[in-house]
N, C-alpha and C positions, 0 to 999 in steps of 0.2 A: 651591364655587359660583363662578360667573362674577363677576369683579371689574370693575365698571363704571367704575373710576377713569379708564381710558383714554378713556372717552366723555364725561367731564365738560366738557372744553374743546372739544367739537365745534363747528365753524363751521356754523351752521344755514342761512345764506344760500348758495344754490347758486352764485351768481356769485362771491361772496367765496371760497368753497371752491375753485372752479374756478381762480382766480388763485393762491390760497395753495398748493394741492397740485400743480397741473398747469401753472401758468405761463401760462394763457390768460385773456384778458379777455372773450372772447365765445364763444358756442357756434358750432359748424358747423351748416349747414342740417340740420334734422331731429333734432338732438340734444336740444334743450331740451324738446320735448313728451314725449320718452321719459323723460328725467330727472324731469320734473314728475309723470308718471304713477307712477313708482316711489316718489317722495317722498309721493305721495298714498295709497300703500298698495295700488295696483291691480296685479293680474297683467297682464303686458305681453308682446306679441309685436312685435319690431322687426325689420323686413327693411330692411337698409341696405347700400349698395354697399361693396365693399372699398375701404378708404381713406377711408370716410365717418365714421370715428371711433366705431364702435359700442362698442368696449371702454370708452371713457370713459363711456358711457351707464350702465354698471353700476358702474364704479370710483368715479365721483363720488358717487352716492347712498350707496355703502358708507361713504364718509368722512363723510357728513352724518347718516346714520341710526345709532341705537344698535344694538349687537349686531354679529355677525359675518356677513359675506356669503360664501356658498359659491359658487364659480364652477366649474361642471362643464366640463372642457376635454378634448378627445380625444387630444391629442398631448403627449408629454413636452417636445418641443422648443418647442411653443407655450407651454406653462406656464412653462418656464424663461425664455424671452424676456420674457414679460410680467411675471413676478415680479421678475426682475433689474431691469427698467425701473422698476417701482414702488418697489423698495428704493432705487434711486438717487435717486428723488424724495423719499425719506423716508417713504414709505407703509409701514406695518407689514403686510407680505404674506408668504405662504409657500405651499408646495405639498405635497401628499401623493399619492405615486404609487409605482410598483413600484421606483423607484430607491432607495427607503429600506428599510433593514433593519427587521424587526419591532420591534426595540428603538427605533429612530429614529422609527418611526411612532407608537409608544406615547408617546414623549417629546413629539412634535409635537402629539398630541391633548391631553396634559396642559397644554402651553403654550396651546393653543387654549381649553381650559376656564378657564385662568387669566387670559384676557383679553389675551394678548400680541399678537394679530393682528386686523386689520380685514377683510382679504381672504385667503381660503384657496382655492387652486386644487386641485381634486380630480379624479383620473382616474375615469371612470365604472365601471371594473372594481372599484374599492374597494367599491362597493355590493353586490358578491357576498357580502361578509362581514356577517353579522348582528351580530357584535360591533362592527364599525365603525359601523353605523347606531345601535346602542345608545349608543355613545360620543357620537355627534352629538346624541342626545336630551338630553344634559346641557348642551348649548350653546345660549344664546339666539341664534337665527338672525334676522338682519335680513331677508334674503330670499335666494333661490337664483337664480343666473343660469346658464342653460344656454347656453353658447357653442357656435357651430357646430351649432345645433339641427337642421339638416337631417339630421344623422347619425342621428337617431332614427326617420326615416321610411324604410320599405323602398322607397318610391317615389323617394327622394332619390338623388343621384349618389354618395354616400359613406356608405352605410348601415353603422352599427356596432351589432351586436346588444346590446352592454353598455348602450347608451343606453336600451334598453327597460326596464331595471331601475329607471330613475328614477321610473316611475309608482308602483311598489310602495314605493320608498324615500320618496317624497314623502308617501304615505299614512301610513307608519310614523312620519314626522316631524311628523304632524298638519297636513299641507298648509300649509306656510309660504307667504308671498307668493313667487311664481315669475315669472321673466321669461325669455323665450327670444329668442336673437339669432342671426341668420344673414345672410349676404350674398347667398345664391342659393337662392331657394325659389319654385317655381311655385305657383299657387293650390292645387293638390291637395296639395303638400307642406306648405303653410301649414295646411291643414285637418287634416292628419295630426298636426302639432305640437300644435295646439290640443286634439285628441282624446287623444293619448297623455299629455300633461302635465296634462290636465283643468284647463286654465286657466279661472278663474271670471270671467265678464263682463270679459274682458280688453280693455285698450286696445291696439288694433292700429295700428302705424305702418308704412306702406309708403312710405319716403321716396324711393323711386325707384332705378332701376338705372343711370341714365345716368352715364357717365364722359366728359364732353366733352373732357378733355385727352388721351384715348387715341385714337390713330390705328390703326384695325383694318384688317388686310390679310390676304388669302389668296393665297399664292404657289403656283401649281400647278407642281410640280416632277416631271420625268420620272424622276428617280433621285436617289441620295444626293449625287452630284457637284453637282447644281444646288442642293441644300439647303445643302451646305457653302459654296458660293459666296455664297449669300444670307446665311448666318450671318456670313461674313467681312465682308460689306458692313455688316451691322448692328453688329457689334462695332467695326469701324473708325469708323463714324459716331456710334455712341451710347455706346460704351465700357462702360457698366455695365448688366448684365442677367442674366436667367435663361433657360436653355434647358431646356425640359421634354421628357422622353422617356418612352415608355410602359413600358419595362422596365429592369431593372437592367443587363442585357446591353447594351441600347442606350446607356445612360448611359456605360458603360465604352468602347464603340466611339466615341461622339461625343467624349468627353473625350480619348481617345488621338489622334483625328484632329485636333482643334483644338489640342491641346498640340503636336503635330507641326508645326503651322502657326505656332507661336510665341505662342499665346494662353495667358496666365497665368490658370488657372482652378482651381476646386474642384469635386469630384464629390460627389454625395450620393445614397444610396439605402438601402433597408431591409436590404440584405445586409451593409452595413458594421457594424463593432462600434460600441457606444455612444460610445466615446472619439473615434473617427474622425469620426462624424457630428457630435458636439458641436464638435470642432475646425473642421470645415468650416463649420458654422453661425456660429461665433464669428468666424472670419477674414473671412467675407463681411460680417457685421454691422459689424465694426470697420474695414471698408474696406481691409484688407490685400490682398484679392482682389476684383476687380470683376465677374467672370463666374462663375456657378454653372451646372453641368450636373447635372440632378437629375430624380428621379421626382416624382410629384405631392405626396409627403409634405413636400417642402421648400417653405418659404415660408408655410405656414399660420400667420398671426400674426406673421411676420417683419416687424419694423418698420424696414426700410431705405427711407427716403423717396426716395432719388435713383436708383431703378431706372429706367433710361431705355428699356429694351426687355424684352419677354418674347417668346420664340420657342418655338413648339411644333414640335419635330422630327417628331413623330408626331401623328396626329389623336387628340384626346381622345374619350372615349366618350359625352359629352353636352355640350349647350350650357352646363349649369350648371357642369360641371368646367372647361370652356374659359374661361368668363367669370370664374370665381373666380380662376383662375391668371393670366389676362391682367390682372386687376385689381390684381395685385401690382406692376405698373409704375405710375410716376407718382403715387405716394402723396403727393408734395409739391405736387401740383396743376400741376406744369409738364408741357409736352408730352412724351409718350412713345409709343413705337411697339410694336405687338403684331402679330406675323406668324405665321400658321399655314402651315407648309411642307407642303402637301397633296399626297399621292399616294394614289389610291384603294386601291392594294394594301395600304396601311398599315391599312385597316379590318379586315384579317384578324386582327391582334393584338387589336383590340377585340372581334371576333367570338369569339375564344378566351376573353377575359375574360367575355363575355356568357354563353357556354356554361358557364364555371366558376361563375358566380354563380347559375345556374339549374338545379340538379340535378333530375332527375325523381323521381317517387315510387319508382321501382325502385332508384335509387341510395340514396335515404334508407333504404329497407327493408333493402337489402343491407348498408349500414353498421351499422344497428342490430343486424342478425343477427350480424355480426362482433364488435361490441362485447359483445353478450350472451355469445357463445362465449368471448371473451377474459376477461371478468369472472368467469365460472364461476358455479355455484350460490350460492356465498357472497357474490357481488357485491363482490368485493374490487376496490378502485379500481385501474385500470391507467394506466400512463404510457407513451403511445406518441405518436410524432411524426406529423404529417400525412403525411409521406413514407412512414413505415412502414405506416400504414393504407392509403394509396394503392396501395402495392406489393402488399399482401395482397388488395386488392379488384381488382387488375389493371385499374385505371382510368387512362387516359392523362392526364387533366387533374386535377391535385391540388387545384385550386381547387374542384372539385365536392365533394370530400370535406370541405374546410373549410366550404363553404356548407351541406352536409348536416348537419354537426355543429352549426352555428349553428341550423339549423331544429329539430333534436332538442332543443336547449337551450331555444329559444323556446317550443316546444310542451310542455315539461315532462317529456319522456321520459327525458332523461339530465341529469346534473349534472356540471359541470366545476369543478375546484378547483385552486388553486395548490399546487405541490409545492416545499418549500424546497430550494434548491440545484439545482433542475431548470429548464431552459428550457421543456421540454414540460409541458403541463398534464395533470392527472389527470382521469379520467373514470369515473363509475359510473352504473348504471341507477337510475332513480327507483323502478321496480317490477321486480325480477328475474323475476317470474312472467310478465310481459307479453312476448309474442312479436312478431316483426315483422308477423305477420298481424293482430295486435290494434291496430296503430297506426292512428289516424284521421288521414289526410292529405288536406287540402283541395287536390285536384289542380286544380280550377278556379282557385283562388287562385294556385297555382304557375304555371299557364299565363298568367294575367293579369299577374303580375309580369314574366314573360319578355316578354310583348307590350309592356309599358310600357318595359322596358329596351331592347328593340329599337327602339321608336319614338324613344327618346332618341338612339340612334346614327343612326337614319335622319334625324332632325332635324339632327344635326351634319353629316352628309354633304350634306344639302340646303342648309344654310347655306354650306358650302364652295363649292358650285357656283352658288348663286343670285347672279346679277349684275344683277338688276333692282331691288333694294332696297338702300338704305344699310345698311351692316353694323350700325351702332348701332340703327337703326330695327328691323331684323330681330330683334335680340336683345330689345329692349324690348317688341316685340309678343309675342315668345315668353313673356315674363314677365308679360304681361297689360296692358302700357301701350300703348294703341292711338292715343294722340294726340300722338306724338312727331314731330319734324321731322328732316330729313336733317342729319347731323353736319357735313358739308362737309369732313371730313378723311380719311375711309376711302378705300380703293382704288376703291370703286364711285363715290363722289362725285367723286374726283379724275381718274379715267380717262375722258376724253370719248369714247373709242372704243366704250364700252359704250352710248352713247346710241342706237346703231343697233338695239339689242335691243328686241324688242317681243313681246307675246303672239301666239299663232298665230291665223290665221283658220281657218274651218271646214275648208277644203280643205287648208291647210297642216298642220293638226292630223291630218287623216286620213292624209296622206302620212307624217308622222312615226310614227304608230301602225302603219302598214303596214311601215315600215322596222324598227321595234322588234320587231314580230311575227316578221319574217323572221330578224332577228338572234337572237331568243330560240330559234328552232328550230334554229339552228346550234350552240347552247351545250350544255354538259353541266351537269345540275343536281347541285349538291353536297349533302351531308347537311344542311348548314345552310340550304339553300334558295336559294343564290346561283346565278346563271347564269354559268358559267365558259366563256370563249371557247375555241374549238377551231380557228378559222380566222382568217386575216388579212383586213384590210379589202378588199383587192383581190378575193379570192374571193367575199366577201359581196356586194360591189357587182355582180359578175358574176351571182351567184345572183338578187339582187333584180331586176336588169334582164333576166333570162332569156337570158343569153349562152349560145350553143350551142358550148361549148368542151369539149375532152376532159377537162381537169382537173376540171371540175364533175361530169362523169359518173363519173370515177374515185372521187371523194369522195362520190358519190350525192347531191350537193346538188340535182341536177336532179329528184330524186324528192320534194323537200319541197313541201308545199302552198303555200308562199309563193314558189316559184320563178317569177320573172317578175312578181311582184306590183306592181313599179314599172316595168314594161317600157316604158311610154310616156315615161318621164322622161329617159332618157339617162344614161350612166355618169358623166359629168362632174358633172351636177347631183346625182346620188345620192351621189357621193363627197364633194362639198362639203357636202351636207346632213348626212352622218354626221360630218364634221369639226366642224360647228357643234353637233351633238348631243353630241359628246364634250366640247366646251368647257363645256357647261352640265350635264354629269354624267348624261346619259341613258344613255350607253354609256361603257365604259372599256377601255383597252388594257392587257392583261396582258403585262408584259415577261418573256418567256422567250427562248430563243435566237432566236425569231421573235415579233414583236408580234401578239398574238391579241386579237380584238375580242369583248367580252362585254357583256351587259346588266347595268345596275346596278339596285338596288332602286328608285331614283327613276325609272329608265326603265321598270320594270315598272308603277309607278303610272300613268305617262303612257300606256303601252300599254293599260291598262285603262280609260282615258278621262279622267284628270286633266289639266286644261288650265292648271294653275297654274304655267306656266313661260314664260320669255322667252328668245329667242335671235335671232341674226342670220339672216336668211333669204336663201339664195343667190338670185341673179338668174336666174330661169328664162328670161328673154329672151336672156341671153348663153349659156345652156346649154339649147338647145331640146329639145323632147320627141321630136324625130326621132332623137335619139341623137347629135346633133352635139356634138363635144367642145369644151371650152373652148379647146383648142389651136387649133382651126380659126379662132377669132375673133382669134387673134394671129399667124397665119401660121407657127406653129411645130408641129413634131411633138410630140405628147404621149407621153412615155415612162413606163415603170413607175416608181413611187415607189422611191427608193433611200435606205435608212436611213443609209448611210455619208455620202452627199453632204449629207443633211439635217443630220447631226451636224456636219459641217465648216462648213456655213453658220451654224449656231448658235454654233460656237466663234468664227467671225469676228465675229459680232454681239456676242458677249461682249467681245471685245477692243476693238471700236469703242465699246461702252457705257462701258467703263472709261476709254478715252482721252477720252471726252466728259465726264469728271468724275463718273463713277459713276452715270449716268442708268440707269433701268430698261431692260433690253434691248428690251422691246416698243416703246420710243420710236424705236428705229432702224427695225426692221421687225417686224411681228407674225409669229407662227408660220404663219398662213395664207399670207402672202406668201412665206415661205421654202419652204412646201410647194409652192406654184405654181412657184417657182424650180426646185425639185427635179424637177418633172414636165416643165416646158417648157424649162428650161436656156437662158435667153437669154444671149447672149454680147456683145451690143451694147446701148448705152443706148437706142437707138430701139426695140429689141425689148422691153426691160424696161419702158419707159414706157407700153406698151399694157396692162400688168398693173395691175388695180385695187389701189390701196394704194401704188403707186410714183409719187409726184408729182415735179415738177421740182426742188423744194427738196430733198427727200430724195435724189433722184438725184445732185444736185450734191454733197451732203455725204457720202453713204455708199455709193452704188451700186457704184463701180468695184471695191472689194475683193471684193464678192460675185461680180461678173462674172469676176474673175480666178480665184476658187476654182472656178467652174463650168468655165472654160477649162482649168485645170490638171487637173480631174477628168476632163474629156473626153480629155485626152492620155493619162491613165493607163489 
C-alpha cells in the first residue's frame, strides 16, 4: 500500500509552499486562480502564455495535496528538463518513458507505490499498456496534469495520437481530478480538450496570450543570403537565441553556414541520436553555447530565461506553432526580439507537410490492404519501418503513411505495439477477416481536417504580409482576444512608412481584382491548387495593358480574356500597382533563372472579392491613364527593369546600412525607390530628387554612392 509518511509534513498554505519549495514570494499574473481551483478539487483548463509560469500551476498543488500527481508530457527532453529542475529544488520527482528498460520501469512503479515521489512525469505512449494502467490503479492519485494539452486535438498544430488514449486511461483510473495546460489553443482547440478529457464543470482560465516584452518582426527576404545577413545582425546584437528551421536538412545547412561565419552554436533535430540531442540541450541550458539551430522539437519546456531572440528561418505551418516558438524568447520578462525571415517560396515545405498529414481514403485503404497481406491469415505481428511501408506502397510522401497508420490506430482497425530491442514498432490487425473495403472511413471529416490545416497555413501567410495591424494585436485577435491595443514595439508599430497603407476604395479594389484575374490566367495550376507563375512581371504588365507586341503573340497571351483588361491605366501605373500588391502578399515572385510572377492564396481570396487588405496606392496623377510613363514626369527614359543592377543597388544599400550603425536597410532607401532607380537610372542629384522617396536629407547622406553604381553600370 501507499505510505503517506511523506505527506504528513505537507505545507498546506499555498503561499508558504510557494516560497518553501520554489523560492517565490508571490504568484505571477494568472497563476493564483488556477492553483486555487486545483486545491479546491476542480477539473481545470488553463491557457497561459509561454513564460507565464504554467508548470508551477500544477507543481505547487502537487506539493500541497496528498497523493501523487501524474504529469502527462509529450517529449522526453521536456520531461528531463522539468524533472531535473524539480530535483535541484528538493522536490521528489521522477519520470517514466521509453528511455527506461522494463526492469527500470517496474522498479520506478514500485517506488511510486511506496510513496517515494510527489510528481511523476509520464509519456502518453505508456498508456498503450494495460499493465501500466493497472499498476497506476494501486497509486492514490492527487490529480492528473495534462501538459501541452493541445497535442490531443486533431485541430491543434501539434497533434499526437497517443494523447487520445488519455480519455480511456482516465476512465479506467476512475476519473481522477484532471487539469489541462497549454500555451496555444484557439477556441475550437479548447473545446476539443474539454470534450476528449471529459472535464467535469471545469474552471477555465484564459490568462491572455500577450507577451509585451517581445518585439515581433517579419523580415521579407528574397533569398537565403538576406536571411543569413539578418541572422548575423540578430546574433551580433542579441547574442543568445534560437533559430528555428522547418526540416532536419535545413538545420544542417544553416548550422554549417553560421558556423562558417564564426558563430558558436549547437544543432538539434530528430535525426540525431539521443545522446547528441541530450548534449545539445544541456550545453545550451548551462550557457556553454548561446545559439541553437533546431527544428521545432527543441525548446518545448526549455527553461532558459535569457533567450534574447528567436528567429524563424522558414515559415511555420500555423500561428499557434509560430507564437509558441517565438514565446521561448524573453522568459525573464526582459525585452527580446522575434524575427520571421519570410519568403513565400518556403510555404512549399509546409504544403508538403500538409499533404503528409492529410492522407486520403485511398491511401488509408491501400495501407490497410498491404498490412493485411503482410500479417497473413494468422495475423502475426509484423515489424516494418515507415520507409519500408512507403516504398512498398510507392508513395512519395512518407508522412502520408505515418498519418494513415495513426488513423487506422485511432479508428481501432489495427494495433501498434513496442518490440523489445527494435526501433520500429510492431503492427497487427484488430480483425484479420476485415478487408480494406469493409473499413468505414469518414471522408468528410478527412476533408474538413485538411481544410482546417490549410486555413492555419493561410493565416500564417496572411500574418506575414499584413502590414495594417500591430503584430501582437493580430495574434491576440486570432486567439479570440479582440480588445487589445497596439504593442508599440513590433515592426508595424515602429515603421512609419506603413502609415501610407489603407484599405481600397471601390474603384481601386476593382482594379486590383482585374490585375489578379489577369495574373491568374497566366499561371499554371499545381496539384495542390497553387497558381505557379510562368511569366515575368514585364510580360504580364504588357498583357494587362493590351500592348501589341510580338512577344505576347508568340506566348499567346494576347488570346487571354484578360488581355487589355487595364488598358486605360498605363504600364507605369500597372507596374507600380503590382509592386505594391507583392508587398502585401497578393502576388509572389518565384525565383527561377528568371523571376516569374504568380498568384498567392491570399491573392485568390481578394480576386474573389475579399476587401480585407491594406496597401500603398500608386499615384495615378503621376502615371496617367493615357499610358504616359512615370519616366516622362522625370525627364528620363524609362528602361527595362534589370535584376543585376537592382542587386548591385541593394548591395550598396546594405553597406551603407552597416556603416550607419546597423540600421535596417529600408531606412536608407526602400525597395520601391531602388526599383525606380533601376528603371530610370538617374546619374545626377537633380534627376534623383524628382523621384518620390528621395528627399534632400537622404540625398545628402546616402545618394551619391547609388548614383555611382548607376554610372558604373552604364559604362559596363
